[in-house]
N, C-alpha and C positions, 0 to 999 in steps of 0.2 A: 371386894377389892379386886382390882385387875391383876392378872398373872402375866409375868414376862419371863421368857427364856433368853438368857444371855450366853453368848459363846465368844470365845477368843483364843488367842495363842500366846504362849509364853515367849519372851525374848530369849535370845541366846544367853545373855547375861543371867537371866532368871533361871534357866535350866542348869547352867553351871553352878549357880548358888544352891539349887535344890539337890544337886549331886554332892556338893561339898558339905552342905549343912541342911539335911532334909527337914522339911517343915510341913505342918498340917495346913494346907492352903484353904480348906474350909474354915478353920478357926481363924485364919488371917483375914479372910474376906467377910465373914459374918458381921464383925463390928462396923465395917464401912456401910454395908447394906442397911443395918439397923440404925446407924447414925443419920442416914438419909431418909428415915421414916418408913423403910420397907420391912417386910417379914421374910426372912431367909428360909426357903423351903427345902432346897436340895443343892448339892454340889456333886458333880461327877467329873473325873478325868476321862477324856474321850480320845479315840483314835480317829484318824482321817483328817478332815478339813480343819477341825479345831482341836485344841488341847484340853479345853474344859467347858463345862456347861453348868450354869446356875439357874435355878428357878426361884423367882421372888414374887411376892405379892406387894402391891402398893397402890394407893390412890394418889400418890405424889410423884407424878412423872417427872416434874422438874427436879425433885430431889434425886430420883434415880439417875437422870442424865448427869447431874452434878457429881454423883458418886462415880459414874463411868468416866467422867473427865478426870477425876482424881486418880483413878486406876490407870488410865491411859497416860497421864502426865508423869507417872512414876517411872515410865520406861520399861516396866516389868512385863507389860502385856501389850498386845497389838491386835488388830483385826477384830475389835469388839463389835458384836452385832446383837441387836435386840429385836425380838419379835413378841407380839402379844399372843397369849395362848388362851383358849376357850375350852370349857368343859363340854361334854356331849350335850348336857342339858341346855347350856347357853347356845350351842349350835342349833339345837332343835328349835329354840325360841326364835333365832334369826331366820330359820327356814320358814317358820309359820308367819313371821312378820313379812318376809319377802313375798309370800303368797298373797298377802293383803295389799301389797304395793304394786304387784305385777300389772294390774289393770291401768295404772297411772303412767306406764312407760310405753313409748312407741319406738321400736327398734329402727335403725337406719335401713333404708332400702325399701 
């Protein structure tokens, strides 16, 4: 299964709600990921550019995007970003494959 790292920010309204009525955001998010066909691997609150980070596994990218659309449409989150993540073993396989392909490419100039 492919792994994806998802990041985003909470809206001002969401932050006010979390202060007034604290909630477990991992428990709130997990059912959406699973309903979209994904496996929820981790949730972290983060500092800096984003407020949270999720790691999920799925072979259903369409389902994952649909789940992100639901989350974004709620108004509770914004700035949703998704990147695909690879293990060290997967990267090693890519490097090996690139070595085999290198002779088929002629760079510009």
